[in-house]
C-alpha positions in Angstrom: 7.5 -2.9 24.6 3.9 -3.4 23.7 1.4 -4.7 26.3 -1.1 -7.5 25.8 -4.0 -8.1 28.2 -5.4 -11.6 28.2 -8.8 -11.9 29.9 -9.8 -15.6 30.4 -11.0 -17.6 33.4 -9.2 -20.7 32.3 -5.5 -20.8 33.2 -4.7 -23.3 30.5 -5.9 -20.9 27.8 -4.0 -18.1 29.4 -0.8 -20.2 29.1 -1.7 -21.3 25.5 -2.2 -17.7 24.3 1.0 -16.5 26.0 2.9 -19.4 24.4 1.4 -18.6 20.9 2.5 -15.0 21.0 5.9 -15.6 22.6 7.7 -14.5 19.4 6.1 -11.0 19.5 7.7 -10.2 22.8 4.6 -8.7 24.5 4.6 -7.5 28.1 1.6 -9.8 29.1 -0.9 -9.1 31.8 -3.6 -11.6 32.8 -7.1 -11.2 34.2 -9.2 -14.2 35.3 -12.6 -12.4 35.0 -14.2 -9.5 33.2 -14.3 -7.1 36.1 -10.6 -7.5 36.8 -9.9 -7.2 33.0 -11.8 -3.9 32.9 -9.9 -2.5 35.9 -6.5 -3.4 34.5 -7.3 -2.0 31.0 -8.6 1.3 32.4 -5.6 1.8 34.8 -3.0 1.1 32.1 -4.5 0.8 28.6 -2.8 -2.0 26.8 -1.9 -2.1 23.1 -3.9 -5.3 22.4 -6.6 -7.2 24.3 -7.6 -10.9 23.9 -10.9 -11.7 25.7 -12.8 -14.9 26.3 -16.6 -14.8 26.1 -17.8 -17.4 28.6 -16.8 -16.0 32.0 -18.5 -15.6 35.4 -20.2 -12.3 36.2 -19.4 -10.4 33.0 -19.4 -12.0 29.6 -16.7 -11.1 27.1 -19.3 -9.3 25.1 -20.2 -7.1 28.1 -16.5 -6.4 28.7 -15.8 -5.3 25.1 -19.0 -3.2 25.1 -17.9 -1.3 28.3 -14.3 -0.9 27.0 -15.6 0.8 23.8 -17.4 3.4 25.9 -14.0 4.5 27.4 -12.3 7.0 25.2 -8.9 5.5 26.1 -10.0 2.0 24.9 -12.3 3.0 22.1 -9.7 2.1 19.4 -7.7 -0.6 21.1 -7.5 -3.8 19.0 -9.6 -6.5 20.6 -9.8 -10.2 19.7 -12.7 -12.3 21.0 -12.0 -16.0 21.7 -14.9 -18.3 22.3 -16.1 -21.9 21.9 -19.2 -20.5 20.4 -18.5 -20.7 16.7 -21.9 -20.0 15.3 -22.5 -17.1 13.0 -24.6 -15.4 15.6 -21.6 -15.4 18.0 -19.4 -13.8 15.4 -22.0 -11.1 14.6 -22.5 -10.4 18.3 -18.7 -10.0 18.8 -18.5 -7.5 15.9 -21.6 -5.6 17.1 -20.1 -4.9 20.6 -16.9 -3.6 19.0 -14.4 -6.5 18.8 -12.1 -6.5 15.8 -11.7 -10.2 15.3 -13.7 -13.3 16.4 -11.7 -16.6 16.7 -13.0 -20.0 17.9 -11.6 -22.2 20.6 -9.5 -24.2 20.4 -7.6 -21.6 18.3 -4.8 -22.3 15.7 -1.7 -20.5 17.0 -0.6 -19.4 13.4 -4.0 -17.9 12.7 -4.0 -16.0 16.0 -0.5 -14.7 15.2 -1.6 -13.6 11.8 -4.6 -11.7 13.1 -2.5 -10.0 15.8 0.0 -8.8 13.2 -2.7 -7.4 11.0 -4.3 -5.6 13.9 -1.0 -4.1 15.1 0.0 -3.0 11.6 -3.4 -1.3 11.2 -2.8 0.6 14.5 0.7 1.6 13.3 -0.8 2.7 10.0 -3.4 4.9 11.6 -0.7 6.6 13.8 1.5 7.0 10.7 -1.2 8.7 8.8 -1.9 11.0 11.7 1.8 11.9 12.2 2.7 11.9 8.5 5.0 14.7 7.3 4.3 14.2 3.7 2.6 17.2 2.2 -1.0 16.3 1.4 -1.4 19.0 -1.3 0.9 17.0 -3.6 0.1 13.6 -4.9 1.8 10.3 -4.1 0.9 7.5 -6.4 2.1 3.9 -5.7 2.3 1.0 -8.1 1.9 -2.3 -6.3 1.4 -5.8 -7.5 2.0 -9.2 -5.9 2.8 -10.7 -9.2 5.5 -9.7 -11.7 5.1 -9.6 -15.4 1.9 -7.6 -15.5 3.4 -4.3 -16.4 3.6 -2.4 -13.1 7.0 -0.9 -13.7 6.1 0.0 -17.3 3.0 1.7 -16.3 4.8 3.6 -13.4 7.4 4.9 -15.9 4.8 5.9 -18.5 2.6 7.6 -16.0 5.5 9.6 -14.6 6.5 10.7 -18.1 2.9 11.5 -19.0 2.5 13.8 -16.0 5.6 15.7 -17.1 4.5 15.9 -20.7 1.1 17.2 -19.6 1.9 19.7 -16.9 5.6 20.5 -17.0 5.6 20.2 -13.3 8.3 18.7 -10.9 7.7 15.0 -11.0 9.8 12.3 -9.2 9.8 8.5 -9.9 11.3 6.4 -7.1 12.2 2.8 -7.7 11.6 1.0 -4.4 11.9 -2.5 -5.7 15.3 -2.6 -4.0 16.1 -6.2 -5.1 15.7 -6.1 -8.8 14.2 -2.7 -9.7 14.4 -1.8 -13.4 13.3 1.9 -13.6 16.7 3.0 -14.7 16.8 0.3 -17.4 13.4 1.4 -18.7 14.6 5.0 -19.0 17.8 3.9 -20.7 19.9 5.4 -17.9 23.4 4.4 -17.0 23.1 5.9 -13.5 26.0 5.6 -11.2 24.2 6.5 -8.1 21.1 5.0 -6.4 19.4 4.4 -3.1 22.4 2.3 -2.2 24.5 5.5 -1.9 22.3 6.5 1.0 22.6 3.3 2.9 25.3 4.6 5.3 23.4 7.8 6.1 21.6 8.0 9.4 17.9 8.8 8.6 17.9 11.6 11.1 21.0 13.2 9.4 19.6 12.9 5.8 19.5 16.2 4.1 18.8 17.8 0.7 22.4 17.6 -0.4 22.5 13.8 0.0 19.3 13.4 -1.8 20.2 15.6 -4.7 23.3 13.5 -5.1 21.2 10.4 -6.0 18.5 12.0 -8.0 18.9 11.3 -11.7 17.4 13.5 -14.5 15.8 12.2 -17.7 15.9 14.2 -20.9 12.1 14.9 -20.6 12.5 16.7 -17.3 11.5 13.7 -15.1 13.6 13.1 -12.0 14.1 9.6 -10.6 15.9 7.6 -8.0 17.0 4.2 -9.2 17.2 0.9 -7.3 20.6 -0.5 -6.2 22.4 -2.5 -8.8 22.8 -5.5 -6.5 20.2 -7.1 -4.1 22.6 -7.1 -1.1 22.8 -3.3 -1.3 19.0 -3.1 -1.3 18.9 -4.9 2.1 20.6 -1.9 3.7 17.8 0.5 2.8 15.4 0.9 5.8 11.9 2.1 6.1 13.2 5.0 8.3 15.5 6.1 5.5 12.7 6.1 2.9 10.4 7.9 5.3 12.9 10.7 5.9 13.6 10.9 2.2 9.9 11.4 1.3 9.5 14.0 4.0 12.2 16.0 2.4 11.2 15.4 -1.2 7.5 15.9 -1.0 7.6 19.7 -0.9 9.8 19.7 -4.0 7.5 17.7 -6.3 3.9 18.0 -7.4 3.8 14.3 -8.2 5.8 11.4 -6.6 5.4 8.0 -8.3 6.6 5.0 -6.3 7.2 1.6 -7.9 7.0 -1.0 -5.1 8.2 -4.5 -4.8 5.8 -7.5 -5.1 5.3 -7.9 -1.4 4.0 -6.3 1.8 7.4 -5.4 3.3 7.7 -2.6 5.8 8.7 -0.1 3.0 5.8 -1.2 0.9 3.3 -0.9 3.7 4.6 2.6 4.6 4.2 3.8 1.0 0.7 2.2 0.8 -0.2 4.0 4.0 0.9 7.4 2.6 -0.3 7.0 -1.0 -3.2 9.1 -2.3 -3.7 6.5 -4.9 -2.5 2.9 -5.4 -2.5 1.4 -8.9 -2.2 -2.3 -9.6 -1.9 -4.1 -12.9 -3.5 -7.4 -13.8 -3.3 -9.8 -16.7 -6.5 -11.6 -17.9 -5.5 -15.0 -16.5 -6.2 -16.8 -13.3 -2.9 -16.6 -11.5 -2.8 -12.8 -11.9 -6.5 -12.5 -10.8 -5.7 -14.6 -7.7 -2.8 -12.3 -6.8 -4.9 -9.1 -7.1 -7.7 -10.7 -5.2 -5.3 -11.5 -2.3 -3.9 -8.0 -2.5 -7.4 -6.4 -2.3 -8.3 -8.6 0.6 -5.1 -7.6 2.5 -5.7 -3.9 1.8 -9.2 -4.3 3.3 -7.9 -6.0 6.3 -5.4 -3.3 6.8 -8.2 -0.8 7.0 -7.5 1.0 3.7 -10.2 2.8 1.8 -10.6 0.7 -1.4 -11.7 3.7 -3.4 -8.1 4.8 -3.7 -7.1 1.6 -5.4 -7.2 1.6 -9.2 -6.8 -1.5 -11.5 -5.3 -1.6 -14.9 -6.2 -4.6 -17.0 -3.2 -5.2 -19.2 -3.7 -7.7 -22.0 -0.1 -9.1 -22.0 -0.7 -12.0 -24.4 -2.4 -12.8 -27.6 -5.0 -15.5 -27.3 -7.9 -16.6 -25.2 -8.2 -14.4 -22.1 -10.6 -13.9 -19.2 -13.2 -11.2 -19.9 -13.2 -7.9 -18.1 -16.6 -8.6 -16.7 -15.7 -11.9 -15.2 -12.6 -10.4 -13.6 -14.6 -7.5 -12.1 -17.2 -10.0 -10.8 -14.4 -12.1 -9.1 -12.6 -9.1 -7.6 -15.8 -7.2 -6.6 -13.8 -4.1 -7.8 -14.0 -2.1 -11.0 -11.3 -2.1 -13.7 -10.4 1.5 -14.4 -8.3 1.1 -17.5 -8.2 -1.7 -20.1 -5.1 -1.9 -22.3 -5.3 -4.0 -25.5 -2.7 -6.5 -26.5 0.3 -4.5 -27.8 2.3 -7.3 -29.4 6.0 -6.5 -28.9 5.4 -2.8 -28.1 6.4 -2.9 -24.4 9.2 -5.4 -25.0 10.8 -3.2 -27.6 10.3 -0.2 -25.3 12.2 -2.0 -22.5 15.0 -3.3 -24.8 15.6 0.1 -26.3 15.0 2.2 -23.2 12.2 4.3 -24.9 8.9 4.1 -23.1 5.8 3.7 -25.2 4.4 7.2 -24.3 7.4 8.8 -25.9 6.5 7.2 -29.3 4.8 8.9 -32.2 2.1 11.3 -31.1 -1.3 10.1 -32.0 -0.4 6.4 -31.9 -3.2 4.3 -30.3 -1.1 3.2 -27.3 0.6 6.5 -26.8 -2.8 8.2 -26.8 -4.2 5.7 -24.2 -1.2 6.4 -21.9 -1.6 10.1 -22.2 -5.3 10.0 -21.4 -4.5 7.7 -18.4 -1.9 10.3 -17.1 -4.5 13.0 -17.4 -7.1 11.0 -15.4 -4.6 10.3 -12.7 -3.7 14.0 -12.3 -4.8 16.1 -9.4 -8.2 17.7 -9.5 -6.6 21.1 -9.4 -4.7 20.4 -12.6 -7.7 18.9 -14.4 -9.9 21.8 -13.5 -7.5 24.6 -14.3 -6.3 24.9 -17.9 -2.5 25.8 -18.0 -1.5 29.2 -19.2 1.0 27.7 -21.5 -0.6 24.3 -22.6 1.7 21.6 -23.9 1.0 19.7 -27.1 0.2 16.7 -24.9 -2.4 18.6 -23.0 -4.0 19.9 -26.2 -4.2 16.4 -27.6 -5.7 14.9 -24.5 -8.3 17.5 -23.8 -9.4 17.4 -27.5 -9.8 13.6 -27.3 -11.6 13.7 -24.0 -13.7 16.8 -24.9 -12.3 18.8 -22.0 -12.0 22.6 -21.9 -13.5 23.1 -25.4 
């Protein structure tokens, strides 16, 4: 059970905070002044601290400042609560090392939301430190909060592009466990999927079980499909996915994960582990709003935004928002701009033949090949293969590489 320390000289606020966080099942400790709060925190470092500012003897600012000097409390999430709502108060709270500044009286829902973000950030940091995923390989996640922008299409085409370029072991995993369509896009009539691992204890998962559910595309791409029915997807846990990736990572140079349109536990675990996260956006306001919300959440979770790449996918013919206006709104660059492809992607889905497998030299196929090259590892891009593929020769000629 996680421990919460509440430092506040007003009993009514102690009770209000405790009531607000009741659903999180904290073991709660109370301190009525700063000195007592410091003593409790140092004796048994809590998992989260909520501290008032206006207290006798030591102010909340002084308490936080002293805590940050203690190695055991240097990274403990701290929320400052105060009636002082001026911008100077917020700046002071952040300067002394608090993570969040909230005004009194607080809104319980807002306090809960901030706590969940802070605790998730702490878990993410631990997960990164303890991760068993091999860092020399590349895990690329596709994540979007809005469907219909081409996330799955781009995940499939990127995975195929990497195989065509490097002839290296590449795995595509469909983690949209409710309505994932990777198998459909690859024209596969798979009989096995993640659902067939649902009864396996994550600690007992082995290579034999995983090999059973890995499907093989004619190009050499391996993939694990989503369950056929949503109810089966509910049985797949974060622990199972975590164990699977730990076993699969040494076997593949590239793992591409197509995520659901949410921040589920599985999504967050993959986002934590990913070397690169790619999102797709359409040039219209609803899509821009979804990406803006996603970027804001990534930032609040403590992710380095440099690992996030954006593909502007012109999914309709007609008046669209400009690339510049979208970048100005998001305060983030667009890395790839795909022109309107008419029925190109729809036909690709209906016939199970991804665009990148079309005629060599076609505009769209070339764009996708170039995109796959740019998303490759630095080691691959800097070392020409001994036996280059036709795809590699086309791409390097277009991009003026290794000539």
